[in-house]
C-alpha positions as CSV (number, residue, x, y, z in Angstrom):
1,M,12.5,-26.7,-14.5
2,E,9.7,-28.8,-13.3
3,K,6.9,-27.0,-11.5
4,H,4.8,-28.5,-8.7
5,P,1.3,-27.2,-8.9
6,N,0.6,-27.9,-5.2
7,K,3.8,-26.4,-3.9
8,I,3.6,-22.8,-2.9
9,Q,6.8,-21.0,-3.6
10,T,7.9,-18.4,-1.1
11,D,9.4,-15.0,-2.0
12,E,12.7,-16.3,-0.9
13,D,12.5,-19.3,-3.2
14,L,11.5,-17.1,-6.1
15,M,14.5,-14.8,-5.3
16,Q,16.8,-17.8,-5.5
17,R,15.4,-18.5,-9.0
18,V,15.8,-14.8,-9.9
19,A,19.4,-15.0,-8.9
20,K,19.8,-17.7,-11.5
21,G,18.3,-15.5,-14.1
22,D,14.7,-16.8,-14.1
23,K,12.7,-14.0,-15.6
24,N,9.4,-15.7,-14.8
25,A,10.2,-15.8,-11.1
26,F,11.1,-12.1,-11.3
27,T,7.8,-11.3,-13.0
28,T,5.9,-13.2,-10.3
29,L,7.7,-11.2,-7.6
30,V,6.9,-8.0,-9.3
31,Q,3.3,-9.0,-9.6
32,L,3.1,-10.0,-5.9
33,H,4.7,-6.8,-4.5
34,Q,4.3,-4.0,-7.1
35,K,1.1,-2.6,-5.6
36,S,2.4,-2.5,-2.0
37,I,5.7,-1.0,-2.9
38,L,4.1,1.6,-5.1
39,N,1.6,2.5,-2.3
40,F,4.4,2.6,0.3
41,I,6.6,5.0,-1.8
42,W,3.6,7.1,-2.7
43,R,2.7,7.6,0.9
44,F,6.2,8.4,1.9
45,M,7.2,10.6,-1.1
46,G,3.7,12.2,-1.6
47,D,4.0,12.2,-5.4
48,K,2.5,9.6,-7.7
49,T,4.9,10.2,-10.5
50,Q,7.9,9.9,-8.2
51,A,6.4,6.8,-6.6
52,E,5.9,5.1,-10.0
53,D,9.5,5.9,-11.0
54,L,11.0,4.9,-7.7
55,S,9.0,1.6,-7.6
56,Q,10.4,0.7,-11.0
57,E,13.9,1.5,-9.6
58,V,13.2,-0.8,-6.6
59,F,12.5,-3.7,-8.9
60,L,15.4,-2.9,-11.1
61,K,17.6,-3.0,-8.0
62,V,16.0,-6.3,-7.0
63,W,16.9,-7.8,-10.4
64,Q,20.4,-6.3,-10.3
65,S,21.1,-7.4,-6.7
66,A,19.5,-10.8,-6.9
67,T,22.8,-12.6,-6.6
68,K,23.6,-10.7,-3.4
69,Y,20.3,-11.6,-1.7
70,E,20.7,-14.1,1.1
71,K,17.7,-16.4,1.9
72,R,18.3,-15.8,5.6
73,A,16.7,-12.4,5.2
74,K,13.0,-12.1,4.6
75,F,12.5,-10.9,1.0
76,S,10.0,-8.2,1.9
77,T,12.3,-6.7,4.5
78,W,15.1,-6.6,2.0
79,M,12.9,-5.1,-0.7
80,Y,11.5,-2.4,1.7
81,R,15.0,-1.5,2.7
82,I,15.8,-0.9,-1.0
83,A,12.7,1.2,-1.3
84,I,13.6,3.3,1.8
85,N,17.1,3.9,0.6
86,L,15.9,5.0,-2.8
87,C,13.3,7.3,-1.2
88,L,15.8,8.9,1.2
89,N,18.4,9.3,-1.6
90,K,15.7,11.0,-3.7
91,K,14.8,13.4,-0.9
92,R,18.4,14.2,-0.3
93,A,18.9,15.0,-4.0
94,L,15.8,17.2,-4.0
95,K,17.2,19.1,-0.9
96,I,20.6,19.6,-2.6
97,K,18.9,21.0,-5.6
98,N,16.8,23.3,-3.4
99,I,13.6,21.9,-4.8
100,F,12.6,20.3,-1.6
101,L,12.3,23.4,0.5
102,A,9.1,22.3,2.3
103,P,7.4,19.0,2.9
104,L,5.7,17.8,-0.2
105,P,1.9,17.6,0.1
106,L,0.6,14.1,0.3
107,K,-2.1,13.7,-2.3
108,K,-5.5,12.1,-1.6
109,Q,-4.9,8.4,-2.3
110,T,-7.2,7.0,-5.0
111,Q,-6.6,3.4,-3.9
112,I,-8.2,4.0,-0.5
113,N,-11.5,2.2,-0.6
114,T,-14.5,3.6,1.1
115,D,-17.7,1.9,2.0
116,C,-19.4,5.3,2.0
117,T,-22.5,5.3,-0.2
118,T,-23.6,8.9,-0.1
119,P,-21.7,11.7,-1.8
120,E,-21.6,13.5,1.6
121,N,-20.0,10.6,3.3
122,Q,-17.5,10.2,0.5
123,L,-16.6,13.9,0.7
124,L,-16.2,13.7,4.5
125,K,-14.0,10.6,4.2
126,A,-11.8,12.3,1.5
127,E,-11.4,15.4,3.7
128,Q,-10.4,13.3,6.7
129,T,-7.9,11.4,4.6
130,S,-6.4,14.6,3.3
131,Q,-6.1,15.9,6.9
132,I,-4.4,12.7,8.0
133,F,-1.8,12.9,5.1
134,D,-1.2,16.5,5.8
135,I,-0.4,15.7,9.5
136,L,1.8,12.7,8.5
137,N,3.7,15.0,6.1
138,T,4.8,17.1,9.1
139,L,6.4,14.2,10.9
140,P,10.2,13.7,10.7
141,S,11.2,11.1,8.1
142,A,12.0,8.3,10.6
143,Q,8.6,8.7,12.3
144,R,6.7,8.9,9.0
145,L,8.5,5.8,7.8
146,A,7.6,3.9,11.0
147,V,4.0,5.0,10.9
148,T,3.7,4.1,7.2
149,L,5.3,0.7,7.6
150,K,3.2,-0.1,10.7
151,F,-0.3,1.3,9.9
152,Y,-0.4,1.3,6.1
153,Q,1.8,-1.7,5.2
154,G,0.8,-3.7,8.3
155,L,4.3,-4.8,9.2
156,T,5.3,-6.0,12.7
157,Y,7.7,-4.2,15.0
158,A,10.3,-6.9,14.2
159,E,9.9,-6.4,10.5
160,I,10.1,-2.6,10.9
161,S,13.1,-3.0,13.1
162,K,15.0,-4.9,10.4
163,I,13.9,-2.6,7.6
164,L,14.9,0.6,9.5
165,D,18.0,-1.1,11.1
166,R,16.9,-0.1,14.6
167,S,16.0,-2.1,17.7
168,I,12.4,-3.0,18.4
169,L,12.5,-0.6,21.3
170,A,13.7,2.2,19.0
171,V,10.8,1.5,16.6
172,D,8.4,1.6,19.5
173,A,9.8,4.9,20.6
174,L,9.5,6.3,17.1
175,L,5.8,5.2,17.0
176,V,5.1,6.7,20.4
177,R,6.7,10.0,19.4
178,A,4.8,10.0,16.1
179,K,1.5,9.4,18.0
180,K,2.3,12.3,20.4
181,N,3.1,14.6,17.4
182,I,0.0,13.5,15.6
183,Q,-2.2,14.2,18.7
184,K,-0.6,17.6,19.1
185,K,-1.5,18.5,15.5
186,I,-5.0,17.2,15.8
187,E,-5.6,19.3,19.0
188,K,-4.5,22.5,17.2
C-alpha cells in the first residue's frame, strides 16, 4: 500500500485498514490511544493492575471487532464504549464474587503533572488529588463516568452522549447531579 507522507490518516481511516488485517495500522491506533484509555480505566476502576489488563482487553476487542466497525461512528466514541462495557462487566463480576463490597479506593495518579516546585506544594497537591479521587469514588457509576469523560478525558457533551448512549440533556443532568454530590461531600 502506498503511503502519502503529507496525508494525515484519521482514526477512522486506520480502522478501515485494521479491518483488512493491517497490523501496522492497528499498532498506530494503539500508540495513539493507549495512554488515554489506560488513564480513563484507571480513574474509573481505581486499580492500576486492573486498568492495565482492561486496556489490553479494549485493544483486543478493537482488533477482533474491526470488521464490525462502521466509519459513520467516531472511532474514539466506539473505543470508549468498549472500555466502559468492559469496566462495567468487571465491576459486576466483582460484585457477584462478593469482592466488590465497597467502592475501590482510587489511588493517587502518578501521571498527574504538577508544576509545584517545593516539597510542601507537591505534598499539598498530592493530598488534594487524593481527596478528589476519594470523593469521585463515592459517586454512582453513571455520574463518575460522566465526570471522568468530561473533565479528565476532555470530551464534549455530544461525545459523552454517544458513549453513554444517553441524550445530551441526560448527560447534562448527570453532570449537574455529580457536581451537587461533590459539593455536598466537600462541605462535610
